[in-house]
C-alpha positions in Angstrom: 33.2 -20.7 15.4 31.0 -18.0 13.9 33.6 -17.4 11.2 33.7 -21.1 10.5 29.8 -21.2 10.2 29.9 -18.2 7.9 32.5 -19.8 5.7 30.5 -23.0 5.4 27.3 -21.1 4.6 29.1 -19.0 2.0 30.5 -22.2 0.3 27.1 -23.9 0.4 25.3 -21.0 -1.2 27.9 -20.5 -3.9 28.0 -24.2 -4.6 24.2 -24.4 -5.0 23.9 -21.5 -7.4 20.4 -22.2 -8.7 19.0 -22.7 -5.2 20.6 -19.5 -4.0 19.5 -17.5 -7.0 15.9 -18.7 -6.7 15.8 -17.8 -3.0 17.5 -14.5 -3.3 15.4 -13.4 -6.2 12.2 -14.5 -4.6 13.0 -12.8 -1.2 14.4 -9.7 -2.9 11.3 -9.2 -5.0 9.1 -9.7 -2.0 11.0 -7.3 0.2 11.3 -4.7 -2.6 7.6 -4.8 -3.4 6.8 -4.6 0.3 9.0 -1.6 0.8 7.7 0.3 -2.3 4.1 -0.3 -1.4 4.5 0.6 2.2 6.3 3.8 1.2 3.3 4.7 -0.8 0.8 3.6 1.9 2.8 5.6 4.4 2.7 8.7 2.2 -1.1 8.4 1.8 -1.6 8.0 5.5 0.7 11.0 6.2 -1.7 13.6 4.8 -2.3 16.6 7.0 -0.2 15.4 9.9 1.8 18.2 11.4 2.6 19.5 14.9 -0.7 19.9 16.6 -2.8 18.3 13.8 -4.5 16.1 16.3 -6.3 19.2 17.6 -7.4 20.4 14.1 -10.8 19.5 12.6 -12.8 20.5 9.5 -16.4 21.5 9.7 -18.7 20.3 7.0 -22.4 20.1 6.2 -24.8 17.2 6.5 -28.1 17.3 4.5 -31.3 15.4 5.2 -32.0 12.7 2.6 -34.5 10.0 2.8 -35.2 10.5 6.5 -31.4 10.4 7.3 -28.6 12.9 7.3 -25.8 12.3 4.8 -22.5 14.2 4.2 -23.5 16.8 1.7 -20.9 19.6 1.4 -17.3 20.1 2.3 -17.9 23.8 2.5 -19.7 25.8 5.1 -21.0 29.4 5.7 -19.1 32.6 6.3 -20.6 32.6 9.8 -19.8 29.0 10.7 -16.3 29.4 12.1 -16.9 32.6 14.2 -20.2 31.2 15.5 -18.8 27.8 16.6 -15.8 29.4 18.3 -18.1 31.8 20.2 -20.6 29.1 21.2 -18.3 26.2 22.1 -15.6 26.7 24.7 -13.8 23.6 23.4 -13.0 25.5 20.2 -10.0 27.8 20.7 -9.4 28.9 17.1 -11.1 28.9 13.8 -10.1 29.9 10.2 -12.2 30.4 7.1 -10.6 29.7 3.7 -12.2 30.9 0.5 -10.8 28.8 -2.4 -9.2 30.6 -5.4 -8.7 28.0 -8.2 -6.4 30.2 -10.4 -4.9 33.6 -9.9 -3.0 35.6 -12.4 -0.2 37.8 -11.1 1.2 40.7 -13.1 4.6 42.1 -12.0 5.7 44.7 -14.6 5.6 42.7 -17.9 5.9 39.3 -16.1 2.6 37.3 -16.2 2.2 34.3 -14.0 -0.8 32.0 -13.5 -0.8 30.1 -10.2 -3.3 27.6 -8.9 -4.1 26.8 -5.3 -4.7 30.0 -3.3 -7.2 31.2 -0.7 -8.6 34.1 1.3 -7.8 33.3 4.9 -8.2 34.7 8.4 -4.9 35.6 10.1 -5.8 32.8 12.6 -4.6 30.4 9.9 -1.1 30.6 11.4 -2.4 29.6 14.8 -3.9 26.4 13.4 -1.5 25.2 10.7 2.1 24.6 11.3 3.6 26.9 8.7 4.9 30.2 10.3 6.2 33.2 8.4 9.8 33.1 7.4 9.7 36.8 6.4 7.3 39.7 7.0 4.9 40.7 9.7 1.7 38.8 10.5 0.0 41.9 11.9 0.0 43.4 8.4 -2.0 40.4 7.1 -5.1 41.6 9.0 -5.3 44.6 6.6 -7.3 44.3 3.4 -5.5 43.8 0.1 -2.5 42.1 1.6 -1.1 38.7 0.7 1.4 36.1 1.7 3.3 34.0 -0.9 5.1 30.7 -0.6 8.9 30.9 -1.1 8.8 29.3 -4.5 6.0 31.6 -5.8 7.8 34.6 -4.5 11.0 33.6 -6.4 9.0 32.9 -9.5 7.4 36.4 -9.4 10.3 38.5 -8.0 13.3 36.4 -8.7 16.1 37.2 -6.1 14.5 40.5 -5.1 13.0 41.0 -1.7 9.3 40.3 -2.1 7.9 41.7 1.2 6.6 45.2 0.7 6.2 44.8 -3.1 2.8 45.5 -4.7 1.2 43.2 -7.3 -1.7 43.4 -9.7 -3.8 40.2 -9.4 -6.7 39.0 -11.5 -9.5 36.6 -10.6 -13.1 37.6 -11.0 -11.9 41.2 -10.9 -8.6 43.1 -10.8 -7.0 44.2 -7.5 -3.7 45.4 -6.2 -2.1 43.5 -3.4 0.8 44.1 -1.1 3.0 41.2 -0.2 3.4 41.2 3.6 4.9 37.8 4.2 6.6 34.7 2.9 6.1 31.1 4.1 7.8 27.8 3.2 6.2 25.7 0.5 3.2 23.7 1.7 3.9 20.0 1.7 2.3 18.0 -1.1 0.7 15.6 1.3 -2.1 18.0 2.3 -5.7 18.0 1.0 -5.8 21.8 0.9 -2.8 23.0 -1.2 -1.9 26.6 -1.0 0.6 28.7 -2.9 -0.7 32.1 -1.7 -2.9 33.5 1.0 -5.0 36.7 0.8 -6.2 38.5 3.9 -9.8 37.6 4.7 -10.7 41.3 5.1 -10.0 41.7 1.3 -13.4 40.1 0.7 -15.0 43.4 1.6 -13.0 45.4 -1.0 -12.4 43.0 -3.9 -14.7 43.5 -6.8 -16.6 40.3 -7.5 -16.7 39.2 -3.9 -19.7 41.2 -2.9 -22.1 38.2 -2.7 -19.8 36.4 -0.2 -18.6 39.4 1.8 -21.6 39.8 4.1 -21.7 37.2 6.9 -24.8 35.1 6.5 -26.3 31.6 6.5 -27.2 31.6 2.8 -23.9 31.0 0.9 -21.8 28.0 2.0 -18.7 28.7 0.0 -16.1 28.6 2.7 -13.8 25.8 4.1 -13.9 26.0 7.9 -11.2 24.6 10.2 -11.2 24.7 14.0 -8.5 24.0 16.6 -9.8 22.5 19.8 -8.3 22.4 23.3 -6.1 19.5 24.2 -7.7 16.3 25.6 -11.3 17.2 24.6 -13.9 14.5 24.1 -14.3 14.6 20.3 -17.5 12.5 20.3 -19.2 14.8 22.9 -18.2 17.9 20.9 -19.4 16.4 17.6 -22.8 15.7 19.2 -23.1 19.3 20.4 -22.2 20.7 17.0 -24.6 18.3 15.2 -27.4 19.3 17.6 -26.8 23.0 17.1 -29.0 24.8 14.5 -27.6 28.3 14.2 -28.8 28.6 10.6 -32.3 27.7 11.7 -32.7 25.0 9.0 -33.9 21.5 10.2 -32.8 19.9 6.9 -29.2 20.6 7.3 -26.6 20.5 10.1 -23.0 21.1 10.8 -20.6 18.2 11.5 -16.9 17.8 12.3 -14.1 15.5 11.2 -10.3 15.2 12.0 -8.2 16.9 9.4 -5.9 13.9 9.1 -8.9 11.7 8.2 -10.0 13.8 5.2 -7.7 12.5 2.5 -8.6 8.9 2.8 -12.1 9.1 4.2 -13.8 12.1 2.7 -15.5 12.2 -0.8 -18.0 15.0 -0.4 -19.3 17.4 -3.0 -17.1 20.5 -3.4 -13.9 19.0 -1.9 -10.8 21.1 -2.2 -9.3 18.4 -4.4 -10.0 14.8 -5.3 -9.0 12.8 -2.2 -7.5 9.3 -1.9 -9.2 6.1 -1.0 -8.9 4.1 2.2 -10.0 0.9 0.5 -7.3 1.4 -2.1 -4.7 1.8 0.6 -6.0 -1.2 2.5 -5.9 -3.3 -0.7 -2.3 -2.4 -1.5 -1.3 -3.0 2.2 -2.8 -6.4 2.0 -1.0 -7.1 -1.3 2.3 -6.0 0.3 2.0 -8.4 3.2 0.8 -11.2 1.0 3.8 -10.8 -1.3 6.3 -10.7 1.5 4.8 -13.7 3.3 4.7 -15.6 0.0 8.4 -15.0 -0.5 9.1 -16.4 3.0 6.9 -19.5 2.3 8.7 -19.9 -0.9 12.0 -19.8 0.9 10.8 -22.4 3.4 9.7 -24.8 0.7 13.0 -24.4 -1.2 15.1 -24.8 1.9 13.3 -28.0 3.0 13.5 -29.3 -0.5 17.2 -29.0 -0.4 17.5 -30.3 3.2 17.5 -34.0 2.2 20.5 -33.4 0.1 22.4 -32.4 3.2 21.3 -35.4 5.3 24.7 -37.1 5.1 26.5 -33.9 6.0 24.3 -33.6 9.0 24.9 -37.2 10.0 28.6 -36.8 9.8 28.5 -33.6 11.9 26.4 -35.3 14.6 28.7 -38.4 14.7 31.6 -35.9 15.0 29.9 -34.5 18.1 27.9 -31.5 16.8 25.0 -30.6 19.0 21.5 -29.9 17.6 21.8 -26.3 18.7 25.0 -25.9 16.7 23.3 -27.4 13.6 20.4 -25.0 14.0 22.7 -22.1 14.4 24.5 -23.1 11.2 21.2 -23.4 9.3 19.9 -20.1 10.7 23.3 -18.5 9.8 22.8 -19.6 6.2 19.3 -18.3 6.3 20.3 -14.9 7.7 23.2 -14.6 5.1 20.8 -15.4 2.3 18.2 -13.0 3.6 20.9 -10.3 4.0 22.0 -10.8 0.4 18.3 -10.6 -0.6 17.8 -7.4 1.4 20.8 -5.8 -0.3 19.5 -6.8 -3.7 16.0 -5.5 -2.6 17.4 -2.1 -1.7 19.0 -1.9 -5.1 15.7 -2.8 -6.7 13.8 -0.2 -4.7 16.3 2.5 -5.7 16.0 1.5 -9.4 12.2 1.1 -9.3 11.2 4.2 -7.3 11.6 6.7 -10.1 9.4 4.6 -12.4 6.9 4.1 -9.6 6.9 7.8 -8.7 6.1 8.7 -12.4 3.4 6.1 -12.3 1.6 7.3 -9.2 2.5 11.0 -9.6 4.2 11.6 -6.3 7.8 11.8 -5.0 8.7 8.9 -2.8 12.3 8.2 -1.7 14.2 5.8 0.4 16.1 8.4 2.3 16.3 9.2 6.0 13.1 11.4 5.7 11.1 8.2 5.0 12.9 6.0 7.5 10.1 6.5 10.0 7.7 5.0 7.5 9.7 1.8 7.1 10.9 1.4 10.7 7.6 0.0 12.1 7.8 -2.7 9.5 11.5 -3.5 9.9 10.8 -5.6 13.0 8.2 -7.5 11.1 10.7 -8.2 8.3 13.4 -9.3 10.7 10.9 -11.5 12.6 9.7 -13.1 9.4 13.2 -13.7 8.3 14.0 -15.5 11.6 10.8 -17.6 11.5 11.3 -18.5 7.8 14.7 -19.8 8.6 13.7 -21.5 11.8 11.6 -24.3 10.3 14.3 -25.5 7.8 16.8 -25.3 10.7 14.6 -27.6 12.9 14.1 -30.0 10.0 17.8 -30.3 9.2 19.0 -30.5 12.8 16.4 -33.2 13.6 17.8 -35.8 11.2 18.8 -39.1 12.8 22.6 -39.5 12.3 22.3 -43.3 11.6 19.5 -43.0 9.0 21.2 -39.9 7.5 24.4 -41.8 6.9 22.5 -44.7 5.4 20.7 -42.4 3.1 17.3 -43.4 4.6 16.0 -40.0 5.6 12.4 -39.7 4.5 9.8 -37.1 5.0 7.3 -37.6 7.8 3.5 -37.3 7.2 3.4 -34.2 9.4 6.2 -32.5 7.5 4.6 -33.3 4.1 1.3 -31.9 5.3 2.9 -28.7 6.6 4.6 -28.1 3.3 1.4 -28.9 1.4 -0.4 -26.5 3.7 2.1 -23.8 2.8 1.6 -24.3 -0.9 -2.1 -24.3 -0.4 -1.8 -21.0 1.5 0.2 -19.6 -1.4 -2.3 -20.5 -4.0 -5.2 -19.3 -1.7 -3.6 -15.9 -1.8 -2.8 -16.1 -5.5 -6.4 -17.0 -6.4 -7.7 -14.1 -4.4 -5.3 -11.7 -6.1 -6.1 -13.0 -9.6 -9.8 -12.6 -9.0 -9.2 -9.1 -7.6 -7.1 -8.1 -10.6 -9.8 -9.4 -13.0 -12.6 -7.5 -11.2 -10.6 -4.3 -11.0 -9.8 -4.5 -14.7 -13.4 -5.4 -15.5 -14.7 -2.4 -13.5 -12.4 0.1 -15.2 -13.4 -1.3 -18.7 -17.0 -1.1 -17.6 -16.7 2.6 -16.7 -14.9 3.4 -20.0 -17.6 1.6 -22.0 -20.6 3.3 -20.4 -22.5 5.8 -22.6 -22.0 9.3 -21.1 -25.0 10.9 -22.6 -22.7 13.5 -24.2 -20.2 13.6 -27.1 -16.9 14.9 -25.8 -14.7 13.8 -28.7 -12.4 16.5 -30.3 -14.0 19.2 -28.0 -11.8 21.8 -26.4 -12.7 24.2 -23.6 -10.9 27.6 -23.7 -10.5 29.5 -20.5 -8.6 32.7 -19.7 -8.3 35.3 -17.0 -9.1 38.7 -18.6 -6.4 41.3 -17.7 -7.7 44.2 -19.8 -9.5 46.7 -17.7 -12.8 46.3 -19.5 -16.3 46.2 -18.2 -18.7 43.2 -18.5 -20.5 44.5 -21.6 -17.3 44.9 -23.6 -16.1 41.5 -22.6 -19.4 39.9 -23.5 -19.3 41.7 -26.8 -15.8 40.5 -27.5 -16.7 36.9 -26.6 -19.5 37.0 -29.2 -17.0 38.2 -31.7 -14.6 35.5 -30.7 -17.2 32.8 -31.3 -17.9 34.3 -34.8 -14.2 34.4 -35.6 -13.7 30.8 -34.5 -16.6 29.7 -36.6 -14.8 31.1 -39.7 -12.1 28.5 -39.2 -12.7 25.5 -41.6 -11.9 22.8 -39.0 -14.4 24.1 -36.4 -17.9 22.7 -36.4 -19.5 24.7 -33.6 -18.8 27.0 -30.7 -20.6 27.7 -27.4 -20.0 29.0 -24.0 -20.8 27.6 -20.5 -19.8 28.0 -16.8 -18.7 24.4 -16.7 -18.8 21.1 -18.7 -19.1 17.3 -18.2 -16.0 16.0 -16.4 -15.3 19.3 -14.6 -16.7 17.8 -11.5 -18.0 20.3 -9.0 -15.8 23.1 -10.3 -17.8 26.2 -11.4 -21.0 24.4 -10.5 -23.5 25.8 -8.0 -25.8 23.9 -5.7 -29.1 24.8 -4.0 -31.3 23.3 -1.4 -35.1 23.5 -1.5 -37.5 24.0 -4.4 -41.2 24.6 -5.1 -42.7 22.0 -7.4 -45.1 22.8 -10.3 -48.1 21.4 -8.2 -47.4 23.9 -5.4 -45.7 21.5 -3.0 -42.2 22.2 -1.7 -39.2 20.0 -1.1 -37.0 21.8 1.3 -34.5 18.9 1.6 -33.7 18.4 -2.1 -30.1 19.3 -3.2 -29.8 20.1 -6.9 -27.0 21.5 -9.1 -27.1 24.2 -11.7 -25.0 26.1 -14.1 -25.3 28.4 -17.1 -24.7 27.7 -20.8 -25.6 29.3 -24.1 -28.7 27.7 -25.8 -26.6 25.9 -28.5 -24.6 24.1 -25.7 -26.8 21.0 -26.0 -26.2 20.7 -29.8 -22.5 21.2 -29.4 -22.1 18.4 -26.9 -24.8 16.1 -28.4 -27.1 16.3 -25.3 -30.6 15.0 -26.5 -33.9 16.4 -25.4 -36.6 14.0 -24.3 -39.3 16.7 -24.4 -39.5 20.4 -25.2 -36.4 22.4 -26.3 -33.7 24.6 -25.1 -34.3 28.2 -23.9 -34.0 31.1 -26.2 -31.6 34.1 -25.8 -33.4 37.2 -24.5 -32.6 40.8 -25.5 -29.7 42.3 -23.7 -30.8 43.5 -20.3 -33.8 41.3 -20.1 -33.8 38.7 -17.3 -34.2 35.2 -18.7 -36.1 32.8 -16.3 -36.3 29.9 -18.9 -34.4 26.8 -17.8 -34.1 23.2 -18.8 -33.9 20.2 -16.4 -32.5 16.7 -16.6 -34.6 13.5 -16.7 -33.6 12.7 -13.1 -35.0 15.9 -11.8 -38.3 15.5 -13.7 -38.7 12.0 -12.2 -38.0 13.3 -8.7 -40.8 15.8 -9.2 -43.1 12.8 -10.1 -43.3 13.1 -13.9 -43.0 9.9 -16.0 -44.2 11.6 -19.2 -41.5 14.2 -19.8 -43.7 16.3 -22.1 -46.1 17.0 -19.2 -43.5 19.2 -17.3 -42.7 21.4 -20.3 -44.1 24.9 -19.6 -44.5 24.3 -15.9 -43.0 26.6 -13.2 -40.7 25.9 -10.3 -39.6 28.2 -7.6 -36.2 28.7 -5.9 -34.1 31.8 -5.0 -37.5 33.5 -4.5 -38.0 33.5 -8.2 -40.3 31.7 -10.6 -38.5 29.7 -13.3 -40.1 28.3 -16.5 -39.1 24.8 -17.7 -38.8 24.8 -21.5 -37.4 21.3 -21.9 -36.1 18.1 -20.4 -32.8 16.8 -21.5 -31.6 13.2 -21.3 -29.5 12.4 -18.3 -25.7 12.7 -18.8 -22.8 11.9 -16.4 -21.5 15.3 -15.3 -19.6 14.0 -12.3 -18.3 10.7 -13.7 -19.6 7.2 -13.2 -18.4 6.9 -9.6 -21.2 9.2 -8.6 -24.9 8.9 -9.3 -26.7 11.3 -11.7 -27.9 14.3 -9.6 -30.9 16.5 -10.3 -29.7 19.4 -12.5 -30.9 22.7 -14.0 -29.2 24.6 -16.8 -30.1 28.2 -17.7 -28.8 30.8 -20.1 -25.2 31.8 -19.2 -25.5 35.6 -19.4 -28.9 36.3 -18.0 -30.1 33.4 -15.8 -27.1 33.4 -13.5 -25.7 36.8 -13.8 -22.4 35.9 -15.4 -20.7 38.9 -17.1 -17.2 37.6 -17.8 -15.8 35.2 -20.4 -16.5 31.7 -19.3 -15.4 28.4 -20.9 -15.6 28.8 -24.6 -16.3 25.3 -25.9 -15.1 24.4 -29.4 -16.1 21.3 -31.3 -13.6 20.5 -34.1 -14.2 18.5 -37.3 -12.7 15.0 -37.0 -12.3 14.5 -40.7 -8.6 14.2 -41.5 -7.7 15.1 -38.0 -4.2 14.0 -36.8 -1.8 15.1 -34.0 0.0 17.3 -36.5 -3.1 19.0 -37.7 -4.4 19.3 -34.1 -1.4 21.4 -33.1 -1.9 23.6 -36.2 -5.6 24.0 -35.3 -4.8 24.9 -31.7 -2.3 27.6 -32.9 -5.0 29.2 -35.1 -7.4 29.2 -32.2 -4.8 30.8 -29.9 -4.2 33.4 -32.6 -7.9 34.4 -32.7 -8.0 34.6 -29.0 -4.9 36.8 -28.7 -6.3 39.2 -31.3 -9.3 39.9 -29.2 -7.7 39.4 -25.7 -4.1 40.3 -26.1 -3.6 40.8 -22.3 -5.2 37.6 -21.3 -3.8 34.2 -20.4 -5.3 31.2 -22.2 -5.6 27.6 -21.0 -7.3 24.9 -23.0 -8.6 21.5 -22.0 -9.8 18.5 -24.1 -13.1 17.5 -22.5 -12.7 13.8 -23.1 -9.2 13.8 -21.5 -10.6 15.8 -18.5 -13.4 13.3 -18.1 -11.1 10.3 -18.3 -8.8 11.9 -15.7 -11.5 11.1 -13.1 -10.6 7.4 -13.5 -6.9 8.0 -13.6 -6.4 6.9 -9.9 -8.5 3.8 -10.5 -6.6 3.0 -13.7 -3.3 3.3 -11.8 -4.7 1.2 -9.0 -5.7 -1.5 -11.5 -2.2 -1.5 -13.1 -0.5 -1.7 -9.7 -2.8 -4.5 -8.7 -1.9 -6.4 -11.9 1.9 -5.8 -11.4 1.9 -7.0 -7.8 -0.4 -9.9 -8.5 2.1 -11.0 -11.2 4.8 -10.8 -8.6 2.8 -12.9 -6.2 2.1 -15.5 -8.9 5.8 -15.7 -9.7 6.7 -16.2 -6.1 4.0 -18.8 -5.6 5.4 -20.6 -8.7 8.8 -20.6 -7.1 7.4 -22.1 -4.0 5.7 -24.9 -5.9 8.9 -25.4 -7.8 10.6 -26.0 -4.5 8.0 -28.5 -3.2 8.1 -30.3 -6.5 11.9 -30.7 -6.2 11.4 -32.0 -2.7 8.7 -34.5 -3.8 10.7 -35.8 -6.8 13.7 -36.3 -4.6 11.7 -38.4 -2.2 10.0 -40.4 -5.0 12.9 -40.8 -7.4 13.1 -44.6 -6.8 9.3 -44.9 -7.2 9.5 -43.1 -10.5 12.4 -45.3 -11.6 10.4 -48.5 -10.8 7.3 -47.2 -12.6 9.3 -46.4 -15.7 10.9 -49.8 -15.7 7.4 -51.3 -15.3 6.4 -49.5 -18.5 4.9 -46.1 -17.3 4.9 -43.5 -19.9 6.2 -39.9 -19.5 2.6 -38.7 -19.5 1.6 -41.1 -16.7 4.6 -39.9 -14.6 3.6 -36.3 -15.2 0.0 -37.1 -14.2 1.2 -38.8 -11.0 3.3 -35.9 -9.9 0.8 -33.2 -10.9 -2.2 -34.9 -9.3 -1.5 -34.0 -5.6 -0.5 -30.4 -6.4 -3.6 -29.8 -8.5 -5.7 -31.1 -5.6 -4.1 -28.4 -3.4 -4.9 -25.7 -6.0 -8.5 -27.0 -6.2 -8.9 -26.8 -2.4 -7.3 -23.4 -2.3 -9.7 -22.2 -5.0 -12.8 -23.5 -3.1 -11.8 -21.4 0.0 -10.5 -18.4 -1.9 -13.4 -17.8 -4.3 -16.1 -16.8 -1.7 -13.6 -14.6 0.2 -12.6 -12.9 -3.0 -16.2 -12.4 -4.0 -17.0 -10.7 -0.6 -14.0 -8.4 -0.7 -14.5 -7.3 -4.3 -18.2 -6.8 -3.9 -17.4 -4.4 -1.0 -14.9 -2.6 -3.3 -17.5 -2.3 -6.1 -19.9 -0.6 -3.8 -17.7 2.5 -3.9 -19.0 3.0 -7.5 -22.5 4.3 -8.3 -22.3 2.3 -11.6 -20.6 -1.0 -11.3 -20.0 -4.2 -13.2 -21.3 -7.5 -11.9 -19.2 -10.3 -10.5 -19.6 -12.8 -13.4 -18.9 -16.5 -13.0 -16.3 -16.5 -15.7 -14.1 -14.2 -13.6 -13.8 -16.9 -11.0 -13.5 -19.6 -13.6 -10.7 -17.8 -15.4 -8.9 -17.2 -12.0 -9.2 -21.0 -11.3 -7.8 -21.9 -14.8 -5.0 -19.4 -14.3 -4.1 -20.9 -10.9 -4.1 -24.5 -12.4 -1.9 -23.4 -15.3 0.6 -21.8 -12.9 0.7 -25.1 -10.9 1.0 -27.3 -14.0 3.8 -25.2 -15.5 5.7 -25.0 -12.2 5.4 -28.7 -11.5 5.9 -30.0 -15.0 9.3 -28.2 -15.4 10.7 -30.5 -12.7 8.4 -33.5 -13.5 9.4 -33.7 -17.1 13.1 -33.8 -16.1 12.3 -36.6 -13.6 10.2 -38.5 -16.1 12.8 -38.6 -18.9 15.7 -39.4 -16.5 17.3 -42.9 -17.0 15.6 -45.1 -14.4 18.9 -47.0 -13.8 20.3 -43.8 -12.2 17.2 -43.5 -10.0 17.4 -47.2 -8.9 21.1 -47.3 -8.3 22.2 -47.6 -4.7 25.4 -46.3 -3.3 
């Protein structure tokens, strides 16, 4: 019997090729999109989940702001971890990590630059699930020892045994390290990526680390993680940590968060890396389910549209003795066969699309057994949806009266028509919401790109290198001055300056401070402000305008320079509306008195997702004690500049650098590209939103196509009579479009306020945001109406131009 049903199902599907193709394509697209999105969502939700991760938490700092405490810093103090472990019995282990952004390794003549490293306590291996695969952990407690990942060890030593070898490494200073262990590569789905670890005790011997070596409550430059005992009350522990005040500062406090929640929920200053977004994951999850459900609704509509054509077949089967259960089983069998074909097609689409999607999102997803656990929870949902989507058409077909079916008098009931109209309304409700969402996301990204930054980053390059020559600070400073002079001799260079950081560099190479004494003698112990060093001409090079005063002047070598400039936001926080009034005034922090020589116009250092923060800038060499070569910022002449000439120009710059620093690495960054990279994830999200919204629209159009087919089949005699009575093609089109356009209008009325609420919540993630303009909703409504008109008219025109004699003929 099953073989017989399968044979009939196969014949029916092959006979009705258009119907089968539409259903298979719609279902396959829906399933493929769902699988790809859920693979991505599963990857985003898998961050920092390892054996024992439910017991691991990160400590961070809250700062008082406006009478409340807000998350203020992802980093803590040198003393934080040891103190918390000592004071709270719930904490059984702690580890301190001191981030190293880039390290240069020298092995003989082989020079390698590697990002993502850290000083770490040996307790790291008691907290994180990444044991040594070679070496001895006891040796890691000694100073000047390090552990490498397997890939980095092979990159440096090739096939040679790495453990026991010594390396020269360069960061702020030079040191010699012994490799005492090898670990497997750290998974990419972690917020704190590591390619090498250096023993924490090295902080006491490494030149340049002196300021961080002494345990204190004054420098919060350390990431702190703790492991707690099993089955502890997290909320109770959190309250105890928040209530503690070991640093004796009422305007700040420690807090705690699960390590697995950091990637999607944390966006604090000085994060280890730019984290993901929970709202983005939720948006994409919602789109995935909407697309899959729309594909099922589309199948239901197409299946019921075709059911009337099979009424006589059903009638004959019933007269021949077929039971309703047998007819339902036959219909469900066809549905399952069609869905199986769609799933096979979907798997092929996923395999073909994943490489492109991986390139697009910058990660490596695959549909292998390793990701099977990500899909399995949704497999039951897919199977249930497949069954339910086939059940309704099966009920409709098996419920035909055999007498009416054989007479060709099967008509749709009011309830059946209403159900199908409701399904179409639901499809367009989802479609309108997605169209509005797509328009808002695109508008916000364009808004961010169009905002004035307050700086000119065009054709500006930042040069950065790790100095390998064993030279003291004065020689390096002298050579950096020569480098600037040499670069200025190149005809395509307009200006050169030097700074610790630059706009778009985020919190990298930027310092923060809490507490300041105002010019009027009052203090603000709660204020968090940011500061960095730059040469006086930095403002001219980047086009930063002064509202009052001027930049500081260079002092003679060896003379401390306490002149600084502040941004407009800081001046207003201190109560000044006339910027000229603050010029020449003094402020106090770090137990020093600083003279304000100018107020510069606000610029966006952190990007437009963050508000403008109060900021100081002082001279790079003398205000903040920098002795090395920082970012050399080069502004190039744009006249006649092309990609070809740009490559030539960069080669000349490299040549000048290598002449002065032959043993140094050199990296360069275009400032405008670095700044735009801050919106890369939002841009990708917008593009993904557009792509999947387009799929949803296409599937909704297929569903409307199906219902149109059903309606025209029911009303073909009515259409024939109207044509015989003189109705024009346009009148027939209007008649058939009218009811569907009503459905779209009703869907729009319900969808618009919900879309407004959802997108308004999303926009609140941005400090600077576009407004939800009326035309966005109007355009979404027009787009939905056009989709409906095009979908309906394709079938309606065919019906309107059909010879009415064929429609009126009775068999």
